[in-house]
N, CA, C and O of each residue as an XYZ file, in Angstrom:
196
protein
N       0.861     -1.171      0.000
C       0.000      0.000      0.000
C       0.896      1.218      0.000
O       1.999      1.199      0.546
N       0.429      2.227     -0.590
C       1.162      3.477     -0.709
C       1.510      4.044      0.667
O       0.646      4.178      1.534
N       2.772      4.370      0.849
C       3.221      4.933      2.131
C       2.483      6.226      2.455
O       2.258      6.538      3.625
N       2.112      6.968      1.436
C       1.369      8.222      1.636
C       0.060      7.961      2.382
O      -0.291      8.699      3.303
N      -0.642      6.936      1.992
C      -1.916      6.608      2.640
C      -1.676      6.217      4.092
O      -2.375      6.697      4.985
N      -0.700      5.354      4.338
C      -0.410      4.936      5.721
C      -0.004      6.124      6.582
O      -0.455      6.251      7.720
N       0.845      6.994      6.042
C       1.274      8.188      6.784
C       0.088      9.062      7.140
O      -0.023      9.541      8.269
N      -0.799      9.269      6.178
C      -1.925     10.164      6.397
C      -3.002      9.576      7.292
O      -3.860     10.311      7.782
N      -2.978      8.289      7.513
C      -3.922      7.704      8.460
C      -3.575      8.106      9.888
O      -4.383      7.929     10.799
N      -2.387      8.642     10.083
C      -2.004      9.150     11.408
C      -2.571     10.538     11.646
O      -2.670     10.981     12.790
N      -2.945     11.230     10.574
C      -3.484     12.585     10.675
C      -4.993     12.532     10.906
O      -5.634     11.521     10.619
N      -5.551     13.609     11.421
C      -6.996     13.622     11.692
C      -7.846     13.921     10.453
O      -8.752     14.752     10.510
N      -7.560     13.253      9.343
C      -8.389     13.404      8.147
C      -9.309     12.199      8.061
O      -8.998     11.130      8.586
N     -10.433     12.374      7.403
C     -11.357     11.253      7.254
C     -10.863     10.323      6.155
O     -10.063     10.716      5.307
N     -11.342      9.101      6.180
C     -10.997      8.148      5.128
C     -11.538      8.657      3.793
O     -10.912      8.443      2.755
N     -12.692      9.326      3.806
C     -13.237      9.914      2.572
C     -12.274     10.936      1.987
O     -12.023     10.935      0.781
N     -11.732     11.807      2.832
C     -10.782     12.817      2.358
C      -9.514     12.157      1.836
O      -8.993     12.543      0.789
N      -9.028     11.183      2.549
C      -7.823     10.476      2.144
C      -8.025      9.746      0.822
O      -7.134      9.742     -0.027
N      -9.186      9.131      0.643
C      -9.489      8.436     -0.608
C      -9.470      9.410     -1.778
O      -8.927      9.094     -2.836
N     -10.052     10.579     -1.602
C     -10.083     11.576     -2.672
C      -8.677     12.027     -3.038
O      -8.347     12.135     -4.219
N      -7.851     12.288     -2.041
C      -6.472     12.728     -2.285
C      -5.664     11.627     -2.970
O      -4.817     11.909     -3.817
N      -5.927     10.377     -2.603
C      -5.190      9.248     -3.164
C      -5.704      8.830     -4.541
O      -5.129      7.945     -5.174
N      -6.789      9.463     -5.010
C      -7.286      9.179     -6.349
C      -8.359      8.113     -6.435
O      -8.681      7.651     -7.529
N      -8.917      7.716     -5.308
C     -10.002      6.740     -5.319
C     -11.328      7.476     -5.478
O     -11.527      8.543     -4.897
N     -12.229      6.904     -6.265
C     -13.518      7.555     -6.489
C     -14.455      7.412     -5.289
O     -15.368      8.219     -5.116
N     -14.235      6.395     -4.467
C     -15.053      6.161     -3.270
C     -14.150      5.661     -2.147
O     -13.158      4.975     -2.394
N     -14.497      6.005     -0.938
C     -13.685      5.563      0.199
C     -13.698      4.042      0.336
O     -12.733      3.459      0.832
N     -14.776      3.397     -0.097
C     -14.827      1.935     -0.019
C     -13.756      1.299     -0.901
O     -13.221      0.244     -0.558
N     -13.438      1.926     -2.029
C     -12.383      1.399     -2.900
C     -11.032      1.468     -2.186
O     -10.235      0.532     -2.259
N     -10.786      2.573     -1.502
C      -9.554      2.694     -0.712
C      -9.542      1.642      0.391
O      -8.528      0.974      0.595
N     -10.639      1.489      1.093
C     -10.707      0.522      2.192
C     -10.444     -0.895      1.709
O      -9.736     -1.657      2.367
N     -11.008     -1.250      0.566
C     -10.804     -2.589      0.009
C      -9.347     -2.805     -0.366
O      -8.767     -3.839     -0.035
N      -8.753     -1.839     -1.055
C      -7.347     -1.947     -1.453
C      -6.439     -1.998     -0.224
O      -5.477     -2.765     -0.186
N      -6.748     -1.186      0.768
C      -5.947     -1.153      1.988
C      -6.026     -2.490      2.709
O      -5.008     -3.025      3.149
N      -7.236     -3.029      2.831
C      -7.425     -4.312      3.526
C      -6.660     -5.429      2.809
O      -6.058     -6.281      3.463
N      -6.678     -5.432      1.499
C      -5.944     -6.453      0.736
C      -4.440     -6.322      0.946
O      -3.736     -7.325      1.060
N      -3.952     -5.100      0.996
C      -2.514     -4.870      1.123
C      -2.007     -5.036      2.553
O      -0.897     -5.527      2.759
N      -2.805     -4.633      3.542
C      -2.343     -4.590      4.931
C      -3.001     -5.624      5.839
O      -2.512     -5.875      6.940
N      -4.095     -6.222      5.396
C      -4.765     -7.216      6.224
C      -5.695     -6.636      7.273
O      -6.204     -7.365      8.124
N      -5.919     -5.335      7.219
C      -6.856     -4.684      8.139
C      -7.445     -3.472      7.440
O      -6.913     -2.994      6.439
N      -8.543     -2.988      7.980
C      -9.168     -1.803      7.394
C      -8.378     -0.558      7.796
O      -7.598     -0.606      8.748
N      -8.570      0.555      7.085
C      -7.913      1.795      7.500
C      -8.265      2.177      8.941
O      -7.408      2.667      9.676
N      -9.496      1.960      9.340
C      -9.907      2.289     10.713
C      -9.194      1.411     11.733
O      -8.767      1.897     12.780
N      -9.064      0.133     11.436
C      -8.354     -0.775     12.340
C      -6.876     -0.399     12.420
O      -6.283     -0.411     13.498
N      -6.292     -0.068     11.280
C      -4.890      0.354     11.240
C      -4.700      1.610     12.079
O      -3.758      1.706     12.866
N      -5.588      2.555     11.907
C      -5.509      3.824     12.646
C      -5.649      3.569     14.152
O      -4.911      4.153     14.946
N      -6.573      2.718     14.544
C      -6.798      2.441     15.966
C      -5.598      1.740     16.606
O      -5.324      1.934     17.791
N      -4.894      0.937     15.834
C      -3.745      0.203     16.359
C      -2.512      1.089     16.509
O      -1.561      0.707     17.190
N      -2.512      2.229     15.905
C      -1.355      3.134     15.948
C      -1.431      4.082     17.066
O      -0.534      4.907     17.237
């Protein structure tokens, strides 16, 4: 997964905002790609950090 996305999950931006910046048309597309690459959802990743 793109390091930019992982880095920005530490910031107080929403997953919707992050998806738009990363070029995803919907936050669900980002969540699916993230889960496949990292084995957890963006929210789970954020909570674990």
